[in-house]
C-alpha positions as CSV (number, residue, x, y, z in Angstrom):
1,M,-23.4,25.7,-110.8
2,A,-25.6,22.7,-110.4
3,T,-25.8,20.1,-113.1
4,L,-29.2,18.6,-114.1
5,R,-28.9,14.8,-114.0
6,S,-32.5,13.5,-114.2
7,Y,-35.8,15.1,-115.0
8,T,-38.5,12.5,-114.7
9,F,-42.2,13.5,-115.2
10,L,-44.8,10.9,-114.3
11,D,-48.2,11.8,-115.7
12,S,-50.1,9.5,-113.3
13,L,-48.7,7.8,-110.3
14,Q,-49.7,4.1,-110.2
15,P,-51.1,2.8,-106.9
16,Q,-48.0,0.7,-105.9
17,V,-45.6,3.4,-106.8
18,A,-47.5,6.0,-104.9
19,A,-47.7,3.6,-101.9
20,H,-44.0,3.0,-102.0
21,I,-43.3,6.7,-102.0
22,C,-45.5,7.2,-99.0
23,T,-43.7,4.4,-97.2
24,T,-40.3,6.0,-97.6
25,C,-41.0,9.7,-97.7
26,R,-41.0,12.3,-94.9
27,G,-43.0,14.9,-96.7
28,Y,-46.5,15.3,-98.2
29,F,-48.0,11.9,-99.2
30,P,-49.0,11.5,-102.9
31,V,-52.1,9.5,-103.8
32,P,-52.6,7.3,-106.9
33,G,-53.4,9.3,-110.1
34,V,-51.5,12.5,-109.2
35,A,-48.8,13.9,-111.5
36,S,-45.2,13.6,-110.1
37,L,-41.8,15.0,-110.9
38,F,-38.4,13.6,-109.8
39,I,-35.5,16.0,-110.2
40,E,-31.9,14.8,-109.6
41,I,-28.9,17.2,-109.7
42,A,-25.3,17.5,-108.7
43,P,-23.9,18.6,-106.3
44,G,-26.5,17.4,-103.7
45,M,-26.8,20.5,-101.5
46,A,-28.1,22.7,-104.4
47,I,-31.4,20.8,-104.3
48,H,-32.6,23.0,-101.5
49,G,-32.5,26.1,-103.6
50,L,-34.5,24.4,-106.4
51,M,-37.2,23.2,-103.9
52,D,-37.5,26.8,-102.7
53,V,-38.0,28.0,-106.2
54,A,-40.7,25.4,-107.0
55,L,-42.6,25.9,-103.7
56,K,-42.6,29.7,-104.0
57,K,-44.0,29.8,-107.5
58,T,-46.3,26.8,-107.7
59,R,-48.7,24.7,-105.5
60,A,-46.7,21.5,-106.1
61,Q,-46.1,19.5,-102.9
62,P,-42.8,17.8,-102.0
63,A,-42.8,14.1,-100.8
64,T,-39.1,13.3,-100.9
65,L,-35.9,15.3,-100.5
66,V,-32.6,13.4,-100.5
67,V,-29.3,15.3,-100.1
68,E,-26.1,13.3,-100.6
69,R,-22.5,14.5,-101.0
70,A,-22.6,14.1,-104.7
71,F,-26.3,14.1,-105.8
72,G,-29.5,15.6,-104.6
73,M,-33.0,14.4,-105.5
74,L,-36.5,16.0,-105.1
75,E,-40.0,14.7,-105.7
76,L,-42.9,17.1,-106.3
77,H,-46.5,16.2,-107.0
78,H,-50.0,17.7,-107.4
79,D,-53.4,16.5,-108.7
80,D,-53.2,19.4,-111.2
81,K,-50.6,18.2,-113.8
82,G,-50.0,21.8,-114.9
83,E,-48.8,22.7,-111.4
84,V,-46.2,20.0,-111.6
85,Q,-45.1,20.9,-115.1
86,Q,-44.8,24.5,-114.1
87,A,-42.7,23.5,-111.1
88,G,-40.4,21.6,-113.4
89,Q,-40.1,24.6,-115.7
90,E,-39.2,26.9,-112.8
91,I,-36.5,24.5,-111.7
92,L,-35.1,24.3,-115.3
93,T,-35.1,28.1,-115.5
94,A,-33.3,28.4,-112.1
95,L,-30.7,25.9,-113.4
96,G,-30.3,27.7,-116.7
97,N,-31.2,24.4,-118.4
98,K,-33.6,23.1,-121.0
99,L,-35.2,19.6,-120.8
100,E,-32.8,18.4,-123.4
101,D,-29.9,19.1,-121.1
102,R,-30.8,16.2,-118.7
103,I,-28.7,13.1,-118.9
104,K,-30.1,10.2,-120.9
105,P,-30.7,7.2,-118.7
106,K,-28.5,4.2,-119.1
107,I,-29.6,0.7,-118.1
108,I,-26.8,-0.8,-116.1
109,S,-28.3,-4.2,-115.6
110,N,-31.6,-6.0,-116.2
111,T,-31.8,-9.5,-114.7
112,I,-34.7,-11.9,-114.4
113,I,-34.6,-14.8,-111.9
114,R,-37.1,-17.5,-112.7
115,A,-38.9,-19.4,-109.9
116,I,-37.0,-17.8,-107.0
117,E,-35.9,-20.1,-104.2
118,P,-37.5,-19.8,-100.7
119,M,-34.4,-18.7,-98.8
120,H,-33.6,-16.1,-101.5
121,A,-37.2,-14.8,-101.3
122,M,-37.0,-14.5,-97.5
123,I,-33.8,-12.4,-97.6
124,I,-35.3,-10.0,-100.1
125,N,-38.5,-9.8,-98.0
126,K,-36.5,-8.8,-95.0
127,L,-35.0,-5.8,-96.8
128,R,-37.8,-4.6,-99.0
129,M,-40.1,-1.5,-98.5
130,G,-42.8,-2.7,-100.9
131,A,-44.7,-5.9,-101.6
132,M,-43.3,-9.3,-100.6
133,I,-42.1,-11.9,-103.1
134,E,-43.2,-15.5,-102.6
135,P,-41.0,-18.5,-103.4
136,G,-41.7,-19.7,-107.0
137,L,-42.4,-16.3,-108.4
138,S,-40.1,-14.6,-110.9
139,L,-38.0,-11.6,-109.9
140,C,-36.8,-8.7,-112.1
141,I,-33.9,-6.6,-110.9
142,M,-33.1,-3.5,-112.9
143,E,-30.4,-0.8,-112.3
144,C,-30.0,2.5,-114.1
145,E,-28.2,5.8,-114.0
146,P,-29.0,8.5,-113.2
147,A,-30.9,6.9,-110.3
148,A,-34.2,8.9,-110.3
149,Y,-35.2,7.5,-113.7
150,I,-35.9,4.2,-112.0
151,T,-39.3,5.7,-110.9
152,L,-40.4,5.9,-114.5
153,A,-39.4,2.3,-115.0
154,A,-41.4,1.3,-112.0
155,N,-44.4,3.3,-113.0
156,E,-44.5,2.0,-116.5
157,A,-44.0,-1.6,-115.4
158,E,-47.0,-1.3,-113.1
159,K,-49.1,0.1,-115.9
160,A,-48.1,-2.7,-118.3
161,A,-48.3,-5.8,-116.2
162,D,-49.8,-7.4,-113.1
163,V,-46.7,-7.3,-111.0
164,R,-45.7,-6.5,-107.4
165,I,-43.3,-3.7,-106.7
166,V,-41.0,-5.2,-104.1
167,D,-38.7,-2.1,-103.8
168,F,-37.2,0.7,-105.7
169,T,-34.4,3.2,-104.9
170,P,-34.5,6.5,-106.9
171,F,-31.3,8.1,-105.4
172,G,-27.6,7.4,-105.1
173,A,-25.1,6.3,-107.7
174,F,-27.6,3.9,-109.4
175,G,-31.4,3.5,-109.3
176,R,-32.6,0.0,-108.4
177,L,-36.0,-1.7,-109.0
178,Y,-37.2,-5.1,-107.8
179,L,-40.4,-6.5,-109.4
180,A,-42.1,-9.8,-108.6
181,G,-44.7,-11.8,-110.5
182,T,-45.5,-14.7,-112.7
183,E,-43.0,-15.5,-115.5
184,A,-45.2,-14.0,-118.2
185,E,-46.0,-10.8,-116.3
186,I,-42.4,-10.2,-115.3
187,D,-41.3,-10.5,-118.9
188,E,-44.0,-7.9,-119.9
189,A,-43.1,-5.6,-117.0
190,S,-39.3,-5.8,-117.8
191,K,-40.1,-5.0,-121.5
192,A,-42.2,-1.9,-120.5
193,A,-39.6,-0.6,-118.0
194,T,-36.8,-1.0,-120.6
195,A,-38.8,0.8,-123.3
196,A,-39.7,3.6,-121.0
197,L,-36.0,4.3,-120.1
198,E,-34.8,3.9,-123.7
199,G,-37.5,6.4,-124.8
200,I,-36.0,9.3,-122.7
201,T,-34.0,11.8,-124.6
202,G,-31.0,13.7,-123.2
203,Q,-27.3,14.1,-123.2
204,A,-24.9,11.2,-122.9
205,G,-23.7,10.7,-119.3
206,K,-20.2,10.2,-118.2
207,G,-21.2,7.1,-116.1
208,G,-19.8,5.8,-112.9
209,G,-21.6,8.1,-110.5
210,G,-20.5,8.5,-106.9
211,G,-23.3,9.6,-104.5
212,G,-23.5,6.4,-102.4
């Protein structure tokens, strides 16, 4: 039996989050404003069966499918919010779960670096998949588990503040988010991201994931 780790519904993808998904995905590209759903389960291979259920019973479109040894992650989206919500319900039914059975996110770290140094900025820019960070801007780095919840943190941060999404990783042992902006905007974005994750209900996780 597969275990539901993360169920993350985004009512409206923000422009930078949508762009980042398009940069990294191999499936159907989402556009800003569509509803999106991230599902994360264990073990990883079982995610294929859940995608099959959702695609057969709804018009939701998949952008991302990640299959790891321990965890599997799937993104589905559609401009009709009801289609995405129905896809989520079909997946929950297939798993034999309710929404309350998902694991409640845990923030592992939330660090703000003020006035980032030029060489530090250049290293991050070499590795990022989103916007660049310029020397002198502030950088927020957040980690959470289960990993897929980091998409909610990114989406809510973009809604709340004028920040750049440098990168985010919604799969693996931990989700990671990098945000850049002025000191005031980064503080606001970090606050919004934290509140979004703390507002998710669910079961207490065991921690220390493995999916690498």
